[in-house]
C-alpha positions as CSV (number, residue, x, y, z in Angstrom):
1,M,0.0,0.0,0.0
2,S,1.4,3.4,-1.0
3,E,1.9,6.0,1.7
4,S,-0.4,8.9,2.0
5,I,0.9,12.5,2.0
6,E,0.0,12.7,5.7
7,D,2.2,9.6,6.3
8,K,5.2,11.1,4.5
9,L,4.9,14.5,6.2
10,N,6.0,15.3,9.8
11,R,7.0,18.4,11.6
12,E,10.7,18.0,10.8
13,T,10.1,17.5,7.1
14,V,7.8,20.5,6.9
15,L,10.3,22.7,8.8
16,A,13.2,21.5,6.6
17,W,11.2,22.2,3.5
18,L,10.3,25.8,4.6
19,A,13.9,26.4,5.6
20,A,14.9,25.5,2.1
21,H,12.1,27.6,0.5
22,P,11.9,30.7,2.7
23,D,9.7,32.5,0.1
24,A,7.1,29.7,-0.1
25,L,4.4,31.7,1.7
26,Q,4.8,34.7,-0.5
27,G,1.4,35.8,-1.6
28,E,-0.4,33.3,0.6
29,D,-2.0,36.0,2.7
30,D,-4.9,33.9,3.9
31,L,-2.7,31.1,5.0
32,V,-0.3,33.5,6.8
33,R,-3.2,35.0,8.7
34,R,-4.3,31.5,9.9
35,L,-0.9,30.7,11.3
36,Q,-0.9,30.5,15.1
37,F,1.9,30.9,17.6
38,R,2.1,30.8,21.4
39,G,2.8,34.2,23.0
40,G,5.6,34.9,25.4
41,D,3.5,33.6,28.3
42,G,3.3,30.3,26.6
43,Q,-0.5,30.4,26.8
44,R,-2.0,33.0,24.5
45,I,-2.4,32.2,20.8
46,I,-1.2,35.0,18.6
47,G,-0.8,35.7,14.9
48,L,2.4,35.9,12.9
49,Q,2.7,39.7,13.0
50,D,2.4,39.8,16.8
51,Y,4.8,36.9,17.0
52,R,7.4,38.6,14.9
53,Q,7.1,41.8,16.9
54,Q,7.5,39.8,20.1
55,Q,10.7,38.1,18.7
56,L,12.1,41.5,17.6
57,Q,11.5,42.9,21.1
58,L,13.3,39.9,22.6
59,D,16.2,40.3,20.2
60,K,16.4,44.0,21.1
61,Q,16.5,43.1,24.8
62,R,19.3,40.6,24.2
63,L,21.3,43.1,22.3
64,E,20.9,45.7,24.9
65,S,22.0,43.3,27.6
66,E,25.1,42.3,25.5
67,L,25.9,46.0,25.0
68,A,25.6,46.7,28.7
69,R,27.9,43.8,29.5
70,F,30.4,44.9,26.9
71,E,30.4,48.5,28.2
72,Q,31.0,47.2,31.7
73,L,33.9,45.1,30.5
74,V,35.4,48.2,28.8
75,A,35.0,50.2,32.0
76,D,36.6,47.4,34.1
77,N,39.5,47.1,31.7
78,E,40.1,50.9,31.8
79,Q,40.1,50.8,35.6
80,L,42.6,47.9,35.5
81,L,44.8,49.7,33.0
82,H,44.8,52.8,35.2
83,K,45.8,50.7,38.3
84,L,48.5,49.0,36.3
85,H,49.8,52.4,35.0
86,Q,50.0,53.8,38.6
87,W,51.7,50.6,39.9
88,V,54.4,50.6,37.3
89,L,55.0,54.4,37.9
90,R,55.5,53.7,41.6
91,M,58.0,51.0,40.8
92,L,59.8,53.3,38.4
93,D,60.0,56.0,41.2
94,A,61.6,53.6,43.6
95,L,65.0,54.8,44.6
96,S,66.3,51.6,46.1
97,L,66.0,47.8,45.7
98,E,64.0,47.6,48.9
99,A,61.5,50.3,47.9
100,L,61.1,48.6,44.5
101,L,60.3,45.2,46.0
102,Q,57.9,46.8,48.5
103,Q,56.1,48.5,45.7
104,A,56.0,45.3,43.6
105,L,54.4,43.4,46.5
106,L,52.1,46.1,47.7
107,G,50.8,46.9,44.2
108,L,49.6,43.3,43.8
109,K,48.1,43.2,47.2
110,E,46.4,46.6,47.2
111,D,45.7,47.4,43.6
112,F,44.9,44.0,42.3
113,S,43.6,42.3,45.5
114,A,46.0,39.4,45.3
115,E,45.5,37.0,48.2
116,T,49.0,35.6,48.3
117,V,52.2,36.8,46.6
118,A,55.6,35.2,46.3
119,L,58.7,36.9,45.0
120,H,62.0,35.1,44.3
121,V,64.9,37.4,43.3
122,L,68.7,37.3,43.0
123,C,69.3,39.4,46.1
124,L,67.1,40.6,49.0
125,P,68.0,43.6,51.1
126,D,69.0,42.9,54.7
127,D,66.0,42.6,57.1
128,F,63.6,43.1,54.2
129,S,60.0,43.3,55.6
130,V,57.3,41.7,53.5
131,P,53.6,42.7,53.6
132,E,51.0,40.4,55.1
133,N,50.4,37.2,53.0
134,C,53.5,37.8,51.0
135,W,56.7,35.7,50.8
136,A,60.0,36.8,49.5
137,Q,63.4,35.1,49.3
138,E,66.5,34.9,47.3
139,I,66.2,32.5,44.4
140,C,67.9,29.2,45.3
141,E,65.5,26.3,44.8
142,P,66.3,24.4,41.6
143,A,62.5,24.1,40.9
144,V,62.1,27.9,41.1
145,I,65.2,28.5,39.0
146,N,63.6,26.3,36.3
147,L,60.3,28.2,36.5
148,A,62.2,31.5,36.1
149,Q,63.3,30.3,32.7
150,M,59.8,29.5,31.3
151,A,58.9,31.2,28.1
152,A,55.4,32.2,29.2
153,P,53.4,32.5,32.4
154,R,51.8,29.3,33.8
155,L,48.3,29.2,35.4
156,G,46.3,26.7,37.3
157,R,46.7,24.2,40.2
158,L,50.3,23.4,41.2
159,P,51.9,20.3,42.6
160,D,52.5,20.5,46.3
161,S,56.3,20.4,45.9
162,Q,56.1,23.4,43.5
163,K,53.7,25.3,45.8
164,A,56.1,24.8,48.7
165,A,59.1,25.9,46.7
166,L,57.3,29.1,45.5
167,F,55.1,30.1,48.4
168,G,57.1,28.7,51.4
169,P,55.1,28.9,54.6
170,L,52.0,30.3,52.7
171,A,51.8,27.3,50.4
172,A,48.9,25.6,52.3
173,Q,46.5,28.5,51.4
174,V,47.2,28.4,47.7
175,Q,44.9,26.3,45.6
176,S,45.6,27.9,42.2
177,A,48.3,30.3,41.0
178,V,49.8,32.3,38.2
179,I,53.6,32.1,37.8
180,L,55.3,35.0,36.1
181,P,58.9,34.2,35.0
182,M,61.5,36.9,35.0
183,N,64.3,35.0,33.5
184,T,67.6,35.6,35.3
185,Q,66.0,38.0,37.7
186,G,63.7,35.5,39.4
187,V,60.0,34.6,39.6
188,L,56.8,36.4,40.7
189,A,53.9,34.3,41.7
190,V,50.3,35.1,42.7
191,G,48.1,32.6,44.5
192,S,44.5,32.2,45.4
193,S,42.5,30.0,47.8
194,D,40.0,29.4,45.0
195,P,41.0,26.4,42.9
196,L,39.4,27.9,39.8
197,H,40.6,31.5,40.2
198,Y,43.6,31.0,37.9
199,Q,43.1,28.6,35.0
200,A,44.9,27.7,31.9
201,G,43.8,29.9,29.0
202,M,43.1,33.0,31.0
203,G,44.6,36.3,29.9
204,T,47.8,37.4,31.8
205,E,48.8,40.4,29.6
206,M,48.6,43.0,32.4
207,L,50.4,40.9,35.0
208,S,53.0,39.8,32.4
209,F,53.7,43.4,31.5
210,A,54.1,44.4,35.1
211,S,56.5,41.5,35.8
212,Q,58.5,42.3,32.7
213,C,58.8,45.9,34.0
214,L,59.9,44.6,37.4
215,M,62.4,42.3,35.7
216,R,64.1,45.3,33.9
217,L,64.0,47.4,37.1
218,L,65.7,44.6,39.0
219,R,68.5,44.7,36.5
220,V,68.9,48.4,37.2
221,H,69.0,48.0,41.0
222,G,70.9,44.8,40.9
């Protein structure tokens, strides 16, 4: 027995055919007027014209929301750039190695709300005082020396041995970190108690720029 037209047609087939023939209803005014759609409340039955207006309004709201989010991102980035600019200027103004290291650590803590900061450099001033939740020492651990030679920053969760080498007595409170290599001048690392705060693939341009500035200033004060 041959199949009837009703047997051959189903919702997917009709939708696929309409998608392939978007002008199929051109001139079919009576049919278009008979088309029915559910309104935004999911209950009311509305016509095509009202449905299209409703969809256009939803699209407008989505675009406005995306625009507001984009504008907020721009404002946040401008604020971060301003903080970065001021931080680098304070490091440039430092007249001694001790003042430079203090500004490097304080900038991360105060301007960028870093939870934990570790700094390993070639030489520390005598009786150098570090801010709260910061750790600084002369670079000596082989693991840290290897990290200093990395070609790019590393983000994410660290092995316990690496955390201990980088953060010393503060290692237990670090669940994720960003490691910023400074080649022969040492390593700057920032840690968070949130395991997901620093993840591979996140942007590090601002922190990388600051660490590269610090690396060059360390050469001057070295």
